[in-house]
C-alpha positions, 0 to 999 in steps of 0.5 A: 807020528804026525807031520810037522805043521807047514810054515804058514800055519806055524806063523799063523799060530804065532800071530794068533797067540801074540794077538791074544797076549797083546789084548791082555797086556793092552786092556788088562795092564797098560791101558785098562778101561776106566768106565768098564770093569777090566774083567769085562773088557778082557772077556770081550777082547780075549774070549773070541780069540780062545773060541777057535781053540775048539777047532784046533784039531784042524789047524786050518779051520781054527786059523780060518776062524781066527782070521775072520775074527781078526777083522774085528781086531783090525777095525779096533786097531785102526780106530785106536790108532786114529783116536788114541795117540797114546795107544798108537804103537799098540794099535799098530802092533794089533793091525800088523798081527791081524794082517799076518793072520789074514796073510797066512790064510792065503799063504797056507791055501796057496801052498797047501799040498793036495790031499 
């Protein structure tokens, strides 16, 4: 039997999933791109969030990769919050989720039990 995941990792996994869902809702449903095919935009925004699933056997490593990738989403959120007032609420949610992801990395590293 495996031990349950520590709280920081559960929070990180939730933020990761929420960030991926946000991309689909934002770019696929609420505000699809006008100049690019929606499938291309979804591929650019969602596929990077799916790739760390390859490392999911090691949750810490997968979250580390998502944390690094989330810096792109943080910059995107800042850009959209500044330049697209109609999308500001979604951009702020994106910023918050990336901050939670990055925060859980530090939280998990700080409370990591010795191996």
